[in-house]
C-alpha positions in Angstrom: 341.4 235.1 128.3 343.8 237.6 126.7 346.3 236.3 124.2 349.9 237.2 124.9 351.3 239.8 122.6 353.7 238.5 120.0 357.2 239.9 119.8 357.6 242.8 117.4 360.4 241.8 115.0 360.5 244.8 112.7 359.5 248.3 113.6 359.5 250.9 110.8 358.7 254.6 111.5 358.3 257.5 109.1 360.4 255.8 106.3 360.9 258.0 103.3 363.0 257.7 100.1 363.5 260.1 97.3 365.7 260.6 94.3 366.6 263.9 92.5 366.6 263.7 88.7 367.8 267.1 87.5 365.4 269.6 88.9 362.8 266.9 89.6 362.4 265.2 93.0 360.9 261.7 92.8 359.2 260.4 96.0 359.5 256.6 96.2 358.5 256.1 99.8 356.4 258.6 101.8 356.7 258.3 105.6 355.9 254.5 105.7 355.3 253.2 109.2 354.6 249.5 110.0 355.3 246.7 112.5 355.9 243.0 111.7 355.5 240.5 114.5 357.8 237.5 114.8 356.4 234.6 112.9 354.1 236.7 110.7 353.4 236.0 107.0 352.9 239.3 105.2 352.1 239.9 101.5 353.1 243.3 100.1 351.0 244.1 97.1 350.5 247.1 94.8 351.0 248.4 91.3 354.5 248.5 89.7 356.3 251.6 90.9 354.3 251.7 94.2 357.6 251.4 96.2 357.4 247.7 97.2 360.8 246.6 96.1 362.5 249.8 97.5 360.8 249.1 100.9 362.0 245.5 100.8 365.6 246.5 100.0 365.6 249.0 102.9 364.2 246.3 105.3 366.9 244.0 104.2 369.7 246.5 104.5 370.4 246.6 100.8 369.4 250.2 100.5 369.2 253.2 102.8 366.2 255.6 103.2 366.3 259.4 102.9 364.8 259.6 106.4 363.1 257.4 109.0 364.1 254.4 111.2 364.2 250.6 110.9 364.5 248.6 114.0 365.0 244.8 114.0 364.4 243.4 117.5 365.1 246.9 118.8 368.4 247.2 117.0 368.7 250.2 114.6 369.9 248.5 111.4 370.5 251.8 109.8 373.3 252.4 112.2 375.1 249.3 110.9 377.8 249.8 108.2 380.5 247.9 106.5 381.3 244.4 107.9 378.7 244.8 110.7 375.9 245.3 108.2 377.2 242.4 106.0 377.3 240.1 109.0 373.7 241.2 110.0 372.4 240.4 106.5 374.2 237.2 106.2 373.0 235.7 109.5 369.7 237.3 110.0 367.9 237.7 106.7 367.3 235.4 103.8 366.6 236.9 100.3 364.7 235.4 97.4 364.3 237.3 94.2 362.2 236.9 91.0 365.3 235.9 89.1 367.2 233.3 91.2 370.6 234.9 90.8 372.4 231.6 91.1 376.1 231.3 90.1 376.0 229.3 86.9 379.4 227.7 87.2 378.6 226.2 90.6 376.4 223.2 91.5 373.2 223.5 93.5 375.0 222.3 96.6 377.9 224.8 96.1 375.4 227.7 95.5 373.6 226.9 98.8 376.9 226.6 100.7 378.0 230.1 99.6 376.5 232.1 102.5 378.2 229.8 105.0 381.5 230.0 103.2 381.2 233.8 103.1 380.6 233.8 106.8 383.9 232.0 107.3 382.7 228.5 107.8 385.0 225.8 106.4 383.8 223.6 103.5 383.1 220.6 105.7 381.0 222.6 108.2 379.1 224.4 105.4 378.3 221.2 103.4 376.0 219.4 106.0 373.4 222.2 106.4 373.4 222.8 102.7 372.6 219.2 101.9 370.0 219.1 104.6 368.1 222.2 103.3 368.3 220.9 99.7 366.7 217.7 100.9 364.0 219.8 102.7 363.1 221.6 99.5 362.9 218.4 97.5 366.2 218.5 95.7 368.2 215.8 97.5 368.9 214.1 94.2 370.0 217.2 92.4 372.9 218.3 94.6 375.6 218.1 91.8 373.5 219.7 89.0 374.4 223.2 87.9 371.6 225.8 87.4 371.6 225.3 83.6 370.6 221.6 84.2 367.7 222.5 86.4 364.1 223.6 85.6 362.9 227.1 86.6 361.1 225.8 89.6 364.1 223.8 90.7 366.4 226.8 90.3 364.0 228.8 92.6 364.1 226.0 95.1 367.9 226.2 95.2 367.6 230.0 95.7 365.1 229.4 98.6 367.5 226.8 100.1 370.4 229.3 99.8 368.3 232.0 101.5 367.6 229.7 104.5 370.9 227.8 104.9 372.0 230.3 107.7 368.7 229.7 109.5 367.6 233.4 109.4 364.5 234.6 111.3 363.3 236.7 108.4 362.7 235.8 104.7 362.3 238.6 102.2 360.9 237.3 98.9 360.5 239.8 96.0 358.1 238.3 93.3 359.5 234.7 94.0 357.2 233.2 91.3 357.0 236.1 88.9 359.1 234.2 86.3 357.3 230.8 86.7 354.2 229.2 85.1 351.1 228.9 87.2 351.6 225.2 88.1 355.2 225.7 89.2 354.2 228.9 91.1 351.7 226.9 93.1 354.4 224.4 94.1 356.6 227.3 95.3 353.7 228.8 97.2 353.1 225.5 99.0 356.8 225.1 99.7 357.0 228.6 101.3 354.0 227.8 103.5 355.6 224.5 104.6 358.9 226.3 105.5 357.0 228.9 107.4 355.2 226.3 109.5 358.2 224.1 110.0 360.7 226.8 110.8 358.6 229.5 112.4 359.9 232.0 109.8 358.8 235.6 109.6 358.1 236.1 105.9 357.4 239.2 103.8 356.6 238.5 100.2 356.2 241.1 97.4 353.7 239.6 94.9 351.3 240.5 92.1 349.5 237.2 92.7 346.2 237.5 94.6 346.3 233.7 95.1 349.6 234.0 97.1 348.5 237.1 99.0 345.3 235.3 100.1 347.4 232.6 101.7 349.4 235.0 103.8 348.4 236.0 107.3 348.2 239.7 106.4 348.2 241.8 103.3 349.7 245.3 103.1 348.8 247.4 100.0 351.1 250.1 98.7 349.9 253.0 96.7 352.3 255.8 95.6 354.9 255.1 98.1 352.7 254.6 101.2 350.8 251.7 102.8 347.1 252.3 102.6 345.7 249.0 103.8 
C-alpha cells in the first residue's frame, strides 16, 4: 500500500545570501533548496558560521535573501511587506531563541500574552490562552513571577509558551538549550517533543547538540552556506 504524500509546508528554492564588506563579498547562503513537510521535526546542524541562523531568519521572515524563493503553503512570503508580513509572522510562526528575550518588567503571563495583544486581541481574550499554554509547559503556578524570579529553564519555558500562544503551525527554535545545563536541556528537549506530538507542530531546530538532533525526524547538515546532508 502506498502512503499518501504529506503536505509540503515550506518550499525553498535556490536561496542565496551575501554581504559586501568593502571590496570583499561574503557568501552566507549558497543556493539552498529544501522542502519541509507539515508535521516534520527537522534538526539543522553545522559549525558556527555555516549559515544556520541566517537560513532560519529568512524562513521566519526576519531577514531577506539576496536571491531565491521561500513558499509557505504555496504563498510567496518574500512578497509580503510591512503589516502583511508582521501579521504572517505573528499568526503563523513561533520563534524561540537561545536567549529567551523576555521583557523583564512583565510577568510570565504578561510576556506570553504579548503576541495576542500585538495582534489586537483585548486583555480578557488574550489571558485565557496564555494561562492555558503556561499550564501546558508546567508553569501554572508561576504566572505572576517576573523573568528575574524564574530559573533559566523556566524562562525558556515561558519563551516557548509565548511562541505557541497564537497556535502557529511552524516553530523555529535557534539553539533553544544553548544557554542551559545538560539536565535542564534534556527537560526542554522532552517538552518540545511533547508539544510536537500534542499539537502536530512542524518544528525546525538549530542545534549543536547531537542528542537533540538524534531525537528529531530528520537532520540537515549545513557546511559553508549549503545543505550537504
